[in-house]
C-alpha positions as CSV (number, residue, x, y, z in Angstrom):
1,M,-144.5,13.1,-103.9
2,F,-148.0,13.2,-101.7
3,P,-150.5,10.9,-101.0
4,N,-153.8,11.7,-103.6
5,N,-155.9,9.6,-100.5
6,L,-156.7,12.2,-97.8
7,I,-157.6,10.6,-94.2
8,H,-159.2,12.7,-91.9
9,P,-158.4,12.8,-88.3
10,G,-161.9,11.6,-87.8
11,E,-161.0,8.2,-89.4
12,Y,-158.4,7.3,-86.8
13,I,-160.9,8.5,-84.0
14,K,-163.4,6.0,-85.5
15,D,-160.9,3.3,-85.2
16,E,-160.0,4.2,-81.8
17,I,-163.4,4.0,-80.3
18,L,-164.0,0.8,-81.9
19,S,-160.9,-1.0,-80.9
20,R,-161.8,0.0,-77.5
21,G,-165.8,-1.0,-77.7
22,I,-167.1,1.9,-77.1
23,T,-169.8,3.9,-79.0
24,Q,-169.9,7.5,-80.7
25,R,-172.6,8.2,-78.0
26,Q,-170.8,7.1,-75.0
27,L,-167.4,9.0,-76.0
28,A,-169.4,12.2,-76.4
29,E,-171.7,11.6,-73.4
30,K,-167.9,11.6,-71.4
31,I,-166.3,14.7,-72.9
32,G,-169.8,16.4,-72.8
33,M,-170.4,17.0,-76.7
34,Q,-173.6,16.3,-78.6
35,P,-173.4,13.1,-80.5
36,S,-174.0,14.5,-83.7
37,I,-171.2,16.8,-83.6
38,L,-169.0,14.2,-82.7
39,N,-170.4,12.1,-85.5
40,E,-169.6,15.3,-88.0
41,I,-166.0,15.2,-86.8
42,I,-165.5,11.1,-87.2
43,N,-167.0,11.4,-90.6
44,G,-165.1,14.3,-91.8
45,K,-167.5,17.1,-91.9
46,R,-165.6,18.9,-89.1
47,S,-162.1,19.6,-88.3
48,V,-160.9,18.7,-85.1
49,N,-159.9,21.7,-82.9
50,I,-157.5,22.5,-79.9
51,E,-160.4,21.9,-77.1
52,F,-161.8,18.7,-78.7
53,A,-158.0,17.3,-78.8
54,M,-157.4,18.2,-75.4
55,L,-161.0,16.6,-74.5
56,L,-160.1,13.3,-76.5
57,E,-156.5,13.5,-74.6
58,A,-158.5,13.5,-71.2
59,A,-161.0,10.8,-72.3
60,L,-158.5,8.4,-74.4
61,G,-155.2,8.9,-73.1
62,I,-154.0,10.0,-76.5
63,D,-151.9,13.3,-76.6
64,A,-154.1,16.0,-77.8
65,D,-150.9,17.2,-80.1
66,I,-151.2,14.2,-82.3
67,W,-154.8,14.8,-83.0
68,I,-153.7,18.3,-84.0
69,R,-151.0,17.3,-86.2
70,L,-153.6,15.0,-88.3
71,Q,-155.8,17.7,-88.7
72,N,-153.1,20.2,-90.0
73,L,-151.6,17.0,-92.0
74,Y,-155.1,16.7,-93.6
75,N,-155.5,20.2,-94.5
76,K,-152.0,20.5,-95.9
77,Q,-152.6,17.6,-98.2
78,K,-156.2,19.0,-98.8
79,A,-154.5,22.6,-100.0
80,R,-152.1,20.3,-102.2
81,M,-155.2,19.1,-104.0
82,N,-156.6,22.4,-104.7
83,P,-155.3,23.0,-108.3
84,D,-156.3,27.0,-107.7
85,F,-154.5,27.2,-104.8
86,M,-151.8,25.4,-106.2
87,S,-151.6,27.5,-109.3
88,R,-151.6,30.5,-106.8
89,L,-148.9,29.2,-105.1
90,S,-146.9,28.4,-107.5
91,K,-147.0,32.3,-108.6
92,V,-145.3,33.4,-105.4
93,T,-141.8,34.6,-105.5
94,R,-139.7,34.2,-102.5
95,I,-138.5,37.4,-100.7
96,A,-135.0,37.7,-100.2
97,S,-133.8,39.3,-97.3
98,V,-131.6,42.7,-97.4
99,L,-129.0,43.5,-95.0
């Protein structure tokens, strides 16, 4: 059973900066990023990549691995919700090793 609602890591970033009382613009300036790009990540239009995760770690003190795992989980859930991909996946058979 997999959740039907996808939560992009940007939602967690948004919650984190709100709880700290900082704005997207302030965070973007702190990490040397265009505010529009940060906004796209927060709104789920861009993925969290390793460099961005490391910048967040430096600015917020939250391990970069957490952000990467959240992005990977989101990507995996999204793939599982794609009927075309799931159909293709169901047709793949396991390759047995021969010794």
